[in-house]
DSSP file (Angstrom, degrees, kcal/mol; ACC not computed):
  #  RESIDUE AA STRUCTURE BP1 BP2  ACC     N-H-->O    O-->H-N    N-H-->O    O-->H-N    TCO  KAPPA ALPHA  PHI   PSI    X-CA   Y-CA   Z-CA
    1    1 A X              0   0    0      0, 0.0     2,-0.3     0, 0.0     0, 0.0   0.000 360.0 360.0 360.0 130.6  -18.0   -4.7    1.7
    2    2 A X        -     0   0    0      1,-0.0     2,-0.5     0, 0.0     0, 0.0  -0.560 360.0-144.1 -73.8 129.3  -17.3   -6.5    4.9
    3    3 A X        -     0   0    0     -2,-0.3    -1,-0.0     2,-0.0   121,-0.0  -0.836  16.0-123.1 -97.8 129.7  -14.5   -4.9    6.9
    4    4 A X     >  -     0   0    0     -2,-0.5     4,-2.4     1,-0.1     5,-0.2  -0.257  32.0-102.7 -64.1 157.7  -12.1   -7.2    8.8
    5    5 A X  H  > S+     0   0    0      1,-0.2     4,-2.7     2,-0.2     5,-0.2   0.874 117.2  50.0 -55.0 -45.9  -11.8   -6.6   12.5
    6    6 A X  H  > S+     0   0    0    118,-0.3     4,-2.7     1,-0.2     5,-0.2   0.946 113.4  45.4 -60.5 -48.2   -8.4   -4.7   12.5
    7    7 A X  H  > S+     0   0    0    117,-0.5     4,-2.6     1,-0.2    -1,-0.2   0.906 113.0  51.3 -62.3 -41.5   -9.5   -2.3    9.8
    8    8 A X  H  X S+     0   0    0     -4,-2.4     4,-1.2     2,-0.2    -1,-0.2   0.920 112.2  45.8 -62.8 -44.0  -12.8   -1.7   11.5
    9    9 A X  H  X S+     0   0    0     -4,-2.7     4,-0.7    -5,-0.2     3,-0.5   0.931 114.5  47.9 -64.8 -45.1  -11.2   -1.0   14.9
   10   10 A X  H >X S+     0   0    0     -4,-2.7     4,-1.1    -5,-0.2     3,-0.8   0.910 111.8  49.2 -61.7 -43.0   -8.6    1.3   13.3
   11   11 A X  H 3< S+     0   0    0     -4,-2.6    -1,-0.2     1,-0.2    -2,-0.2   0.679  96.2  71.5 -76.2 -16.6  -11.2    3.2   11.3
   12   12 A X  H 3< S+     0   0    0     -4,-1.2    -1,-0.2    -3,-0.5    -2,-0.2   0.851 105.4  40.1 -61.9 -33.1  -13.5    3.7   14.3
   13   13 A X  H << S-     0   0    0     -3,-0.8     2,-0.3    -4,-0.7    -2,-0.2   0.781 130.3 -32.3 -91.2 -29.6  -10.9    6.2   15.7
   14   14 A X  S  < S-     0   0    0     -4,-1.1    -1,-0.3    39,-0.0     2,-0.1  -0.977  75.6 -63.7-172.4 175.0   -9.9    8.1   12.5
   15   15 A X        -     0   0    0     -2,-0.3     2,-0.7    -3,-0.1    39,-0.2  -0.480  46.1-125.0 -70.6 147.5   -9.4    7.8    8.8
   16   16 A X  E     -a   54   0A   0     37,-1.6    39,-2.9    -2,-0.1     2,-0.6  -0.877  25.3-156.3 -93.7 120.1   -6.6    5.5    7.6
   17   17 A X  E     -a   55   0A   0     -2,-0.7    85,-2.3    37,-0.2    86,-1.5  -0.868   9.8-172.3-102.1 123.0   -4.3    7.5    5.4
   18   18 A X  E     -ab  56 103A   0     37,-2.9    39,-2.7    -2,-0.6     2,-0.5  -0.963   9.2-155.8-118.6 117.5   -2.3    5.5    2.9
   19   19 A X  E     -ab  57 104A   0     84,-2.8    86,-3.0    -2,-0.5     2,-0.5  -0.805  13.7-165.7 -93.2 129.9    0.4    7.2    1.0
   20   20 A X  E     -ab  58 105A   0     37,-3.1    39,-3.0    -2,-0.5    86,-0.2  -0.965  12.2-139.7-124.0 126.0    1.2    5.5   -2.3
   21   21 A X        -     0   0    0     84,-2.7    39,-0.2    -2,-0.5     3,-0.1  -0.356   9.9-154.6 -72.7 161.4    4.3    6.1   -4.5
   22   22 A X    >>> +     0   0    0     37,-0.3     4,-2.6     1,-0.2     5,-1.9   0.846  69.4  62.4-103.4 -68.0    3.8    6.2   -8.3
   23   23 A X  B 345S+d   27   0B   0      1,-0.3    84,-0.3     2,-0.2     6,-0.2  -0.475 122.4   5.2 -70.2 121.6    6.9    5.3  -10.2
   24   24 A X  T 345S+     0   0    0      3,-3.0    -1,-0.3    -2,-0.3     4,-0.2   0.330 132.6  57.3  90.0  -7.1    8.0    1.7   -9.4
   25   25 A X  T <45S+     0   0    0     -3,-1.7    -2,-0.2     2,-0.3    -3,-0.2   0.713 120.8  15.1-120.8 -51.6    4.9    1.1   -7.3
   26   26 A X  T  <5S+     0   0    0     -4,-2.6    12,-2.6     1,-0.3     2,-0.3   0.802 139.7  17.3 -92.6 -38.6    1.8    1.7   -9.4
   27   27 A X  B   <S-dE  23  37B   0     -5,-1.9    -3,-3.0    10,-0.3    -2,-0.3  -0.900  98.0 -85.4-127.8 159.2    3.7    1.6  -12.7
   28   28 A X        -     0   0    0      8,-3.5     2,-0.9    -2,-0.3     7,-0.7  -0.303  58.1 -92.9 -60.7 150.0    7.1    0.3  -13.7
   29   29 A X  S    S+     0   0    0     -6,-0.2    -1,-0.1     1,-0.2     5,-0.1  -0.546  72.1 134.7 -75.3 104.2    9.9    2.9  -13.1
   30   30 A X    >   -     0   0    0     -2,-0.9     3,-1.9     3,-0.5    -1,-0.2   0.049  47.1-156.1-132.2  21.1   10.4    4.8  -16.3
   31   31 A X  T 3  S+     0   0    0      1,-0.4     3,-0.1    31,-0.0    -2,-0.0  -0.119  74.2  23.5 -47.4 133.0   10.5    8.3  -14.9
   32   32 A X  T 3  S+     0   0    0      3,-0.0    -1,-0.4    34,-0.0     2,-0.1  -0.998 125.2  58.5 -87.3  -5.7    9.9   10.9  -16.3
   33   33 A X  S <  S-     0   0    0     -3,-1.9     2,-0.6     1,-0.1    -3,-0.5  -0.370  95.2-105.8 -74.2 163.2    7.8    8.7  -18.7
   34   34 A X        -     0   0    0     -3,-0.1    -5,-0.1    -5,-0.1     3,-0.1  -0.828  40.5-146.5 -90.7 122.5    4.9    6.7  -17.3
   35   35 A X        -     0   0    0     -7,-0.7    -6,-0.1    -2,-0.6     3,-0.1  -0.045  31.9 -66.9 -78.5-176.9    5.9    3.0  -17.3
   36   36 A X        -     0   0    0      1,-0.1    -8,-3.5    -9,-0.1    -1,-0.2  -0.396  65.0 -91.5 -69.0 149.1    3.8   -0.1  -17.8
   37   37 A X  B     -E   27   0B   0    -10,-0.2     2,-0.5    -3,-0.1   -10,-0.3  -0.344  34.7-124.3 -63.5 140.7    1.2   -0.8  -15.1
   38   38 A X    >   -     0   0    0    -12,-2.6     3,-2.1     1,-0.1     4,-0.5  -0.749  44.5 -92.7 -83.0 130.2    2.4   -3.1  -12.2
   39   39 A X  T 3  S-     0   0    0     -2,-0.5    77,-0.5     1,-0.3    -1,-0.1  -0.131 101.4  -3.3 -51.4 131.3   -0.1   -6.0  -12.0
   40   40 A X  T 3> S+     0   0    0     76,-0.1     4,-2.4     1,-0.1    -1,-0.3   0.390  96.1 115.5  71.2   1.4   -3.0   -5.5   -9.6
   41   41 A X  H <> S+     0   0    0     -3,-2.1     4,-2.4   -15,-0.2     5,-0.2   0.978  82.3  38.6 -62.9 -55.1   -1.8   -2.1   -8.4
   42   42 A X  H  > S+     0   0    0     -4,-0.5     4,-2.4   -16,-0.2     5,-0.2   0.914 116.2  52.6 -62.6 -43.4   -4.8   -0.2   -9.8
   43   43 A X  H  > S+     0   0    0      1,-0.2     4,-1.8     2,-0.2    -1,-0.2   0.908 111.3  46.7 -59.5 -42.8   -7.2   -3.0   -8.9
   44   44 A X  H  X S+     0   0    0     -4,-2.4     4,-2.5     2,-0.2    -1,-0.2   0.913 111.5  50.2 -66.9 -42.9   -6.0   -3.0   -5.2
   45   45 A X  H  X S+     0   0    0     -4,-2.4     4,-2.4     1,-0.2    -1,-0.2   0.873 108.3  53.8 -63.4 -36.2   -6.2    0.8   -4.9
   46   46 A X  H  X S+     0   0    0     -4,-2.4     4,-0.7     2,-0.2    -1,-0.2   0.894 109.2  48.4 -65.4 -38.9   -9.7    0.7   -6.3
   47   47 A X  H >< S+     0   0    0     -4,-1.8     3,-0.8     1,-0.2     4,-0.5   0.930 112.6  48.4 -64.3 -44.8  -10.7   -1.8   -3.6
   48   48 A X  H >< S+     0   0    0     -4,-2.5     3,-1.3     1,-0.2     6,-0.2   0.881 106.3  56.0 -64.7 -37.9   -9.0    0.3   -0.9
   49   49 A X  H 3< S+     0   0    0     -4,-2.4    -1,-0.2     1,-0.3    -2,-0.2   0.674  93.6  70.4 -72.0 -13.6  -10.7    3.5   -2.0
   50   50 A X  T << S+     0   0    0     -3,-0.8     2,-0.6    -4,-0.7    -1,-0.3   0.746  77.4  89.7 -71.4 -22.8  -14.1    1.8   -1.6
   51   51 A X  S X  S-     0   0    0     -3,-1.3     3,-1.6    -4,-0.5    -4,-0.0  -0.662  78.4-144.6 -74.1 119.0  -13.7    1.9    2.1
   52   52 A X  T 3  S+     0   0    0     -2,-0.6    -1,-0.2     1,-0.3   -37,-0.0   0.772  95.2  49.4 -61.3 -27.1  -15.2    5.2    3.1
   53   53 A X  T 3  S+     0   0    0    -38,-0.1   -37,-1.6   -39,-0.1     2,-0.5   0.515  89.6  96.8 -91.5  -4.1  -12.7    5.9    5.9
   54   54 A X  E <   -a   16   0A   0     -3,-1.6     2,-0.5    -6,-0.2   -37,-0.2  -0.729  55.2-165.7 -87.6 130.0   -9.6    5.1    3.8
   55   55 A X  E     -a   17   0A   0    -39,-2.9   -37,-2.9    -2,-0.5     2,-0.5  -0.972   4.9-156.0-116.1 122.7   -7.8    8.1    2.2
   56   56 A X  E     -a   18   0A   0     -2,-0.5    26,-2.9    24,-0.3    27,-0.9  -0.840   7.7-168.2 -98.3 131.5   -5.3    7.5   -0.5
   57   57 A X  E     -ac  19  83A   0    -39,-2.7   -37,-3.1    -2,-0.5     2,-0.6  -0.979  20.6-133.0-118.4 128.5   -2.6   10.1   -1.1
   58   58 A X  E     -ac  20  84A   0     25,-2.3    27,-3.3    -2,-0.5     2,-0.5  -0.715  26.1-171.9 -78.0 124.0   -0.4   10.0   -4.1
   59   59 A X        +     0   0    0    -39,-3.0   -37,-0.3    -2,-0.6     2,-0.3  -0.937  21.2 147.3-125.5 105.0    3.2   10.5   -2.8
   60   60 A X        -     0   0    0     -2,-0.5     7,-0.1     2,-0.2   -39,-0.1  -0.923  60.7-124.4-142.8 157.3    5.7   11.0   -5.5
   61   61 A X  S    S+     0   0    0     -2,-0.3     6,-0.1   -38,-0.1    -1,-0.1   0.659  84.8 106.1 -71.6 -17.0    8.9   12.7   -6.6
   62   62 A X        -     0   0    0      4,-0.1     2,-0.3     5,-0.1    -2,-0.2  -0.310  50.5-177.6 -65.4 146.3    6.9   14.0   -9.5
   63   63 A X    >>  -     0   0    0     -2,-0.0     3,-1.3     4,-0.0     4,-1.1  -0.922  44.1 -11.3-138.2 164.5    5.9   17.7   -9.4
   64   64 A X  H 3> S+     0   0    0     -2,-0.3     4,-2.3     1,-0.3     5,-0.2  -0.131 130.5   2.2  50.4-125.7    3.9   20.1  -11.6
   65   65 A X  H 3> S+     0   0    0      1,-0.2     4,-2.1     2,-0.2    -1,-0.3   0.865 135.1  52.9 -63.0 -37.3    3.0   18.7  -15.0
   66   66 A X  H <> S+     0   0    0     -3,-1.3     4,-1.6     2,-0.2    -1,-0.2   0.885 110.1  48.5 -66.4 -37.4    4.6   15.3  -14.3
   67   67 A X  H  X S+     0   0    0     -4,-1.1     4,-2.5     2,-0.2    -2,-0.2   0.920 110.0  51.6 -65.8 -43.5    2.6   15.0  -11.1
   68   68 A X  H  X S+     0   0    0     -4,-2.3     4,-3.0     1,-0.2    -2,-0.2   0.871 105.8  55.5 -62.4 -36.5   -0.6   15.9  -12.9
   69   69 A X  H  X S+     0   0    0     -4,-2.1     4,-2.5     2,-0.2    -1,-0.2   0.911 109.2  47.2 -60.5 -42.0    0.2   13.2  -15.6
   70   70 A X  H  X S+     0   0    0     -4,-1.6     4,-2.3     2,-0.2    -2,-0.2   0.922 112.8  48.3 -66.1 -44.1    0.4   10.6  -12.8
   71   71 A X  H  X S+     0   0    0     -4,-2.5     4,-2.8     1,-0.2     5,-0.2   0.937 113.8  47.2 -60.2 -47.3   -2.9   11.8  -11.2
   72   72 A X  H  X S+     0   0    0     -4,-3.0     4,-2.5     2,-0.2    -2,-0.2   0.893 109.2  54.7 -62.2 -40.8   -4.6   11.8  -14.6
   73   73 A X  H  X S+     0   0    0     -4,-2.5     4,-0.5    -5,-0.2    -1,-0.2   0.943 113.3  41.5 -57.2 -49.4   -3.2    8.3  -15.3
   74   74 A X  H ><>S+     0   0    0     -4,-2.3     5,-2.6     1,-0.2     3,-1.2   0.920 114.0  51.2 -67.7 -44.1   -4.7    6.9  -12.1
   75   75 A X  H ><5S+     0   0    0     -4,-2.8     3,-1.6     1,-0.3    -1,-0.2   0.874 104.3  57.9 -61.9 -37.0   -8.0    8.8  -12.4
   76   76 A X  H 3<5S+     0   0    0     -4,-2.5    -1,-0.3     1,-0.3    -2,-0.2   0.684 109.0  47.2 -67.5 -14.8   -8.5    7.5  -16.0
   77   77 A X  T <<5S-     0   0    0     -3,-1.2    -1,-0.3    -4,-0.5    -2,-0.2   0.277 129.5 -93.6-108.0   7.8   -8.3    4.0  -14.5
   78   78 A X  T < 5S+     0   0    0     -3,-1.6     2,-0.6     1,-0.2    -3,-0.2   0.532  86.3 121.4  98.4   6.8  -10.7    4.7  -11.7
   79   79 A X      < -     0   0    0     -5,-2.6     2,-0.6    -6,-0.1    -1,-0.2  -0.915  35.9-175.5-108.0 116.9   -8.4    5.7   -8.8
   80   80 A X        -     0   0    0     -2,-0.6   -24,-0.3    -3,-0.1     2,-0.2  -0.951  15.5-144.9-112.8 120.2   -9.0    9.1   -7.3
   81   81 A X        -     0   0    0     -2,-0.6   -24,-0.2     1,-0.1     3,-0.1  -0.561  14.2-135.3 -84.4 146.1   -6.6   10.2   -4.7
   82   82 A X  S    S-     0   0    0    -26,-2.9     7,-0.3     1,-0.2     2,-0.3   0.879  88.9 -13.9 -62.5 -39.4   -7.6   12.4   -1.7
   83   83 A X  E     -c   57   0A   0    -27,-0.9   -25,-2.3     5,-0.1     2,-0.4  -0.965  62.2-132.2-156.3 164.8   -4.5   14.5   -2.3
   84   84 A X  E    S-c   58   0A   0     -2,-0.3   -25,-0.2   -27,-0.2     3,-0.1  -0.976  87.5 -18.5-130.4 118.6   -1.3   14.4   -4.3
   85   85 A X  S    S+     0   0    0    -27,-3.3     2,-0.3    -2,-0.4    12,-0.2   0.755 121.7  90.7  56.3  28.1    2.0   15.3   -2.6
   86   86 A X  S    S-     0   0    0    -28,-0.3    -1,-0.2     1,-0.1     3,-0.1  -0.963  80.2-128.7-143.2 157.4    0.0   17.0    0.1
   87   87 A X  S    S+     0   0    0     -2,-0.3     2,-0.3     1,-0.3    -1,-0.1   0.801  98.4   4.1 -76.2 -29.9   -1.6   16.0    3.4
   88   88 A X  S >  S-     0   0    0     -4,-0.1     3,-2.0    -3,-0.1    -1,-0.3  -0.975  82.9-104.9-152.0 155.2   -4.9   17.4    2.4
   89   89 A X  T 3  S+     0   0    0     -2,-0.3    -5,-0.1    -7,-0.3    -6,-0.1   0.791 116.1  52.4 -56.9 -32.6   -6.2   19.0   -0.9
   90   90 A X  T 3  S+     0   0    0      2,-0.1    -1,-0.3    -3,-0.0    -7,-0.0   0.531  77.2 124.2 -83.9  -4.7   -6.2   22.6    0.4
   91   91 A X    <   -     0   0    0     -3,-2.0     2,-0.2     1,-0.1     4,-0.1  -0.327  58.8-131.0 -60.2 133.4   -2.6   22.5    1.7
   92   92 A X        -     0   0    0      2,-0.1     2,-0.2     1,-0.0    -1,-0.1  -0.580  28.9 -86.7 -88.3 146.6   -0.6   25.3    0.1
   93   93 A X  S    S+     0   0    0     -2,-0.2     3,-0.1     1,-0.2    -7,-0.0  -0.641 103.6  57.5 -83.6 152.7    2.7   25.0   -1.6
   94   94 A X  S    S+     0   0    0     -2,-0.2     2,-0.2     1,-0.1    -1,-0.2   0.350  78.5 172.4 -78.8 127.6    5.5   25.0   -0.8
   95   95 A X        -     0   0    0    -10,-0.1    -1,-0.1    -4,-0.1    -2,-0.1  -0.567  46.3-112.0 -93.8 163.5    4.6   22.2    1.5
   96   96 A X        -     0   0    0     -2,-0.2     3,-0.1     2,-0.2    -1,-0.1   0.584  37.7-133.6 -72.6  -6.5    7.2   20.2    3.5
   97   97 A X        +     0   0    0      1,-0.2     2,-0.8   -12,-0.2    -1,-0.1   0.561  66.9 129.2  61.6   8.7    6.5   17.1    1.3
   98   98 A X        -     0   0    0    -13,-0.1     2,-0.4     2,-0.0    -1,-0.2  -0.858  50.2-152.3 -91.6 111.7    6.4   15.2    4.6
   99   99 A X        -     0   0    0     -2,-0.8     2,-1.1    -3,-0.1   -80,-0.1  -0.711   8.9-140.1 -90.9 133.1    3.2   13.3    4.3
  100  100 A X        +     0   0    0     -2,-0.4     2,-0.3     2,-0.0    -1,-0.0  -0.791  45.2 151.1 -91.4  98.5    1.4   12.3    7.5
  101  101 A X        -     0   0    0     -2,-1.1   -83,-0.2     1,-0.1     3,-0.1  -0.900  52.9-140.2-131.0 157.0    0.2    8.8    6.8
  102  102 A X  S    S+     0   0    0    -85,-2.3     2,-0.3    -2,-0.3   -84,-0.2   0.716  94.5  18.6 -82.5 -24.2   -0.5    5.6    8.6
  103  103 A X  E     -b   18   0A   0    -86,-1.5   -84,-2.8     2,-0.0     2,-0.5  -0.994  64.1-155.3-151.0 138.3    1.0    3.5    5.9
  104  104 A X  E     -b   19   0A   0     -2,-0.3     2,-0.6   -86,-0.2   -84,-0.2  -0.971   4.7-162.7-116.2 128.4    3.4    4.1    3.0
  105  105 A X  E     +b   20   0A   0    -86,-3.0   -84,-2.7    -2,-0.5     2,-0.3  -0.952  31.8 146.8-111.0 115.0    3.4    1.8    0.0
  106  106 A X    >   -     0   0    0     -2,-0.6     3,-1.6   -86,-0.2   -82,-0.1  -0.998  57.0-128.3-152.0 142.3    6.6    2.3   -1.9
  107  107 A X  T 3  S+     0   0    0     -2,-0.3     6,-0.3   -84,-0.3   -83,-0.1   0.641 107.8  66.1 -67.8 -12.4    9.0    0.3   -4.0
  108  108 A X  T 3  S+     0   0    0      4,-0.1    -1,-0.3     3,-0.1     3,-0.1   0.276  74.2 128.9 -93.0  11.0   11.8    1.5   -1.8
  109  109 A X  S X  S-     0   0    0     -3,-1.6     3,-2.7     1,-0.1     2,-0.3  -0.240  77.9 -87.1 -59.6 153.4   10.5   -0.3    1.3
  110  110 A X  T 3  S+     0   0    0      1,-0.3    -1,-0.1     3,-0.0    -2,-0.1  -0.504 123.4  20.4 -59.4 122.5   12.9   -2.5    3.2
  111  111 A X  T 3  S-     0   0    0     -2,-0.3    -1,-0.3    -3,-0.1    43,-0.2   0.397 122.3 -97.7  92.9  -2.9   12.6   -5.8    1.4
  112  112 A X    <   -     0   0    0     -3,-2.7     2,-0.6    40,-0.1    -4,-0.1  -0.260  63.3 -36.4  85.8-175.6   11.2   -4.2   -1.8
  113  113 A X        -     0   0    0     -6,-0.3    -6,-0.1   -89,-0.1     3,-0.1  -0.751  59.8-140.5 -87.7 118.6    7.6   -3.9   -2.9
  114  114 A X        -     0   0    0     -2,-0.6    -5,-0.0     1,-0.1    -2,-0.0  -0.282  38.9 -81.2 -66.9 165.0    5.5   -6.9   -2.0
  115  115 A X    >>  -     0   0    0      1,-0.1     4,-2.1     4,-0.0     3,-0.6  -0.379  42.4-115.2 -62.7 149.7    3.0   -8.1   -4.6
  116  116 A X  H 3> S+     0   0    0    -77,-0.5     4,-2.4     1,-0.3     5,-0.2   0.819 115.5  58.1 -61.6 -32.4   -0.2   -6.0   -4.5
  117  117 A X  H 3> S+     0   0    0      2,-0.2     4,-2.1     1,-0.2    -1,-0.3   0.893 107.6  47.3 -63.0 -38.5   -2.3   -9.0   -3.3
  118  118 A X  H <> S+     0   0    0     -3,-0.6     4,-2.7     2,-0.2    -2,-0.2   0.896 109.5  53.8 -68.1 -41.1    0.0   -9.4   -0.3
  119  119 A X  H  X S+     0   0    0     -4,-2.1     4,-2.2     1,-0.2    -2,-0.2   0.939 110.3  47.2 -57.7 -47.3   -0.2   -5.6    0.4
  120  120 A X  H  X S+     0   0    0     -4,-2.4     4,-2.7     1,-0.2     5,-0.2   0.923 112.0  49.8 -61.9 -44.7   -4.0   -5.9    0.4
  121  121 A X  H  X S+     0   0    0     -4,-2.1     4,-2.7     1,-0.2     6,-0.3   0.909 109.5  51.6 -61.4 -42.5   -4.0   -9.0    2.7
  122  122 A X  H  X>S+     0   0    0     -4,-2.7     5,-4.1     2,-0.2     4,-0.7   0.913 112.4  45.5 -61.6 -43.0   -1.6   -7.3    5.1
  123  123 A X  H ><5S+     0   0    0     -4,-2.2     3,-0.6     3,-0.2     5,-0.2   0.937 117.8  43.1 -65.9 -45.9   -3.9   -4.2    5.4
  124  124 A X  H 3<5S+     0   0    0     -4,-2.7  -117,-0.5     1,-0.2  -118,-0.3   0.820 115.5  48.9 -70.1 -31.7   -7.0   -6.3    5.7
  125  125 A X  H 3<5S-     0   0    0     -4,-2.7    -1,-0.2    -5,-0.2    -2,-0.2   0.482 121.9 -97.9 -91.2  -2.3   -5.5   -8.8    8.2
  126  126 A X  T X<5 +     0   0    0     -4,-0.7     3,-1.9    -3,-0.6     6,-0.2   0.722  68.8 150.8  95.8  22.3   -4.0   -6.3   10.5
  127  127 A X  T 3 < +     0   0    0     -5,-4.1    -4,-0.2     1,-0.3     6,-0.1   0.638  65.9  69.9 -62.7 -12.6   -0.5   -6.3    9.2
  128  128 A X  T 3  S+     0   0    0     -6,-0.5     2,-0.4    -5,-0.2    -1,-0.3   0.710  77.4  92.8 -78.5 -18.4   -0.2   -2.7   10.3
  129  129 A X  S <> S-     0   0    0     -3,-1.9     4,-2.8     1,-0.2     5,-0.2  -0.627  72.1-146.1 -77.0 126.8   -0.2   -3.7   14.0
  130  130 A X  H  > S+     0   0    0     -2,-0.4     4,-2.8     1,-0.2     5,-0.2   0.894 100.0  53.1 -59.6 -40.2    3.4   -4.2   15.2
  131  131 A X  H  > S+     0   0    0      2,-0.2     4,-2.6     1,-0.2    -1,-0.2   0.946 111.5  44.4 -60.5 -49.1    2.2   -7.0   17.5
  132  132 A X  H  > S+     0   0    0     -6,-0.2     4,-2.5     2,-0.2    -2,-0.2   0.900 113.4  51.4 -62.3 -41.2    0.5   -8.8   14.6
  133  133 A X  H  X S+     0   0    0     -4,-2.8     4,-2.4    -7,-0.2    -2,-0.2   0.942 112.7  44.8 -62.0 -47.6    3.5   -8.2   12.3
  134  134 A X  H  X S+     0   0    0     -4,-2.8     4,-2.7     1,-0.2    -2,-0.2   0.893 112.5  52.3 -64.0 -39.6    6.0   -9.6   14.9
  135  135 A X  H  X S+     0   0    0     -4,-2.6     4,-2.3    -5,-0.2    -1,-0.2   0.913 111.0  47.0 -62.3 -43.3    3.7  -12.6   15.7
  136  136 A X  H  X S+     0   0    0     -4,-2.5     4,-1.6     2,-0.2    -2,-0.2   0.912 113.0  48.6 -64.8 -42.2    3.5  -13.4   12.0
  137  137 A X  H  X S+     0   0    0     -4,-2.4     4,-1.1     2,-0.2    -2,-0.2   0.904 110.5  51.7 -64.7 -40.7    7.3  -13.1   11.6
  138  138 A X  H >X S+     0   0    0     -4,-2.7     3,-0.7     1,-0.2     4,-0.6   0.924 109.4  49.3 -61.1 -45.3    7.9  -15.3   14.7
  139  139 A X  H 3X S+     0   0    0     -4,-2.3     4,-0.5     1,-0.2     3,-0.4   0.809 107.3  56.6 -63.3 -29.5    5.6  -18.0   13.3
  140  140 A X  H >X S+     0   0    0     -4,-1.6     4,-1.7     1,-0.2     3,-0.7   0.769  89.1  75.8 -71.8 -26.9    7.5  -17.8   10.0
  141  141 A X  H <X S+     0   0    0     -4,-1.1     4,-0.7    -3,-0.7    -1,-0.2   0.875  91.2  54.4 -56.4 -40.2   10.8  -18.5   11.7
  142  142 A X  H 3< S+     0   0    0     -4,-0.6     3,-0.3    -3,-0.4    -1,-0.3   0.865 113.5  42.2 -60.1 -36.6    9.9  -22.2   12.0
  143  143 A X  H XX S+     0   0    0     -3,-0.7     3,-1.4    -4,-0.5     4,-1.0   0.695  93.2  82.9 -84.7 -19.6    9.2  -22.4    8.3
  144  144 A X  H >< S+     0   0    0     -4,-1.7     3,-0.5     1,-0.3    -1,-0.2   0.832  84.5  59.3 -57.6 -35.0   12.3  -20.4    7.2
  145  145 A X  T 3< S+     0   0    0     -4,-0.7    -1,-0.3    -3,-0.3    -2,-0.1   0.819 109.8  43.8 -63.8 -29.1   14.6  -23.3    7.4
  146  146 A X  T <4 S+     0   0    0     -3,-1.4     2,-0.4    -4,-0.2    -1,-0.2   0.617 103.7  76.8 -89.9 -13.5   12.5  -25.2    4.9
  147  147 A X  S << S-     0   0    0     -4,-1.0     9,-0.0    -3,-0.5     0, 0.0  -0.816  89.3-108.2-104.1 136.7   12.0  -22.2    2.5
  148  148 A X    >   -     0   0    0     -2,-0.4     3,-1.4     1,-0.1    -2,-0.1  -0.311  20.4-130.9 -58.2 139.2   14.7  -21.0    0.2
  149  149 A X  T 3  S+     0   0    0      1,-0.3    -1,-0.1    -4,-0.1     4,-0.1   0.691 104.5  68.4 -66.0 -18.0   16.3  -17.7    1.2
  150  150 A X  T 3  S+     0   0    0      2,-0.1    -1,-0.3     3,-0.0     2,-0.2   0.713  77.5  99.5 -74.6 -19.1   15.8  -16.5   -2.4
  151  151 A X  S <  S-     0   0    0     -3,-1.4     5,-0.1     1,-0.1    -4,-0.0  -0.484  89.8 -97.7 -72.7 138.5   12.0  -16.5   -1.9
  152  152 A X    >>  -     0   0    0     -2,-0.2     4,-1.7     1,-0.1     3,-0.6  -0.263  22.3-135.2 -58.9 132.8   10.6  -13.0   -1.1
  153  153 A X  H 3> S+     0   0    0      1,-0.2     4,-2.4     2,-0.2     5,-0.1   0.867 104.4  55.4 -54.8 -41.0   10.0  -12.3    2.5
  154  154 A X  H 3> S+     0   0    0    -43,-0.2     4,-2.2     1,-0.2    -1,-0.2   0.801 102.9  54.5 -70.1 -28.7    6.6  -10.8    1.8
  155  155 A X  H <> S+     0   0    0     -3,-0.6     4,-1.8     2,-0.2    -1,-0.2   0.919 110.9  46.3 -66.2 -42.6    5.4  -13.9    0.0
  156  156 A X  H  X S+     0   0    0     -4,-1.7     4,-1.9     1,-0.2    -2,-0.2   0.897 111.7  51.9 -64.7 -39.6    6.3  -15.9    3.1
  157  157 A X  H  X S+     0   0    0     -4,-2.4     4,-2.1     1,-0.2    -2,-0.2   0.895 106.3  53.8 -63.9 -40.9    4.6  -13.3    5.3
  158  158 A X  H  X S+     0   0    0     -4,-2.2     4,-2.2     1,-0.2    -1,-0.2   0.897 108.3  49.5 -60.5 -41.4    1.4  -13.6    3.2
  159  159 A X  H  X S+     0   0    0     -4,-1.8     4,-2.4     1,-0.2    -1,-0.2   0.884 108.7  53.4 -65.0 -37.5    1.3  -17.3    3.7
  160  160 A X  H  X S+     0   0    0     -4,-1.9     4,-2.6     2,-0.2    -2,-0.2   0.888 107.7  50.8 -64.8 -38.0    1.8  -16.9    7.5
  161  161 A X  H  X S+     0   0    0     -4,-2.1     4,-2.0     2,-0.2    -2,-0.2   0.939 110.4  49.2 -62.8 -46.4   -1.2  -14.5    7.5
  162  162 A X  H  X>S+     0   0    0     -4,-2.2     5,-2.4     1,-0.2     4,-0.6   0.913 112.5  48.0 -59.3 -42.6   -3.3  -17.0    5.7
  163  163 A X  H ><5S+     0   0    0     -4,-2.4     3,-0.8     1,-0.2    -1,-0.2   0.913 110.0  51.6 -64.0 -43.8   -2.3  -19.7    8.1
  164  164 A X  H 3<5S+     0   0    0     -4,-2.6    -1,-0.2     1,-0.3    -2,-0.2   0.834 114.0  44.4 -63.1 -33.0   -3.0  -17.6   11.2
  165  165 A X  H 3<5S-     0   0    0     -4,-2.0    -1,-0.3     2,-0.2    -2,-0.2   0.503 110.1-123.7 -90.1  -4.9   -6.4  -16.8    9.8
  166  166 A X  T <<5S+     0   0    0     -3,-0.8     2,-0.3    -4,-0.6    -3,-0.2   0.789  77.3  92.2  69.4  27.3   -7.1  -20.4    8.9
  167  167 A X      < -     0   0    0     -5,-2.4     2,-0.3    -6,-0.2    -1,-0.2  -0.946  57.6-148.0-145.2 165.5   -7.8  -19.5    5.3
  168  168 A X              0   0    0     -2,-0.3    -9,-0.0    -3,-0.1     0, 0.0  -0.944 360.0 360.0-134.2 159.3   -6.1  -19.2    1.9
  169  169 A X              0   0    0     -2,-0.3    -1,-0.1     0, 0.0     0, 0.0   0.359 360.0 360.0-114.4 360.0   -6.8  -17.0   -1.1
């Protein structure tokens, strides 16, 4: 798989750790039950886990049996996390539950959860770089007047990334 320049540069120095929430992010929020799958969540996580330097951590309010149900749910669909509610598999409980990650994917993000396709594009296009993020947002300002305020910010951001890269998906 071809790695985009930002991801390649980032991964040269260390693993990229991505913490992913479960309820409301991978599946619809039906806690303590497991909700319906959110479109493209599992597919996107499977793509990300193919990158050898990417480590996915399941980061959830779930504990004990409920956490294991979430882990089993994901594993049965092909997503194996490096750790669950831990920084690394050997970490002992009680842990501080503070995960050391480069990126958090959570439905409680400011602005809500972007579509999984947008999440993937942001990671691949360098959306983690503050400079790139600000540049994309700045470029979006010109278009904001023409776009309805009801449209999701992350959808507009995804289009700006495509425009900046001179391609569309």
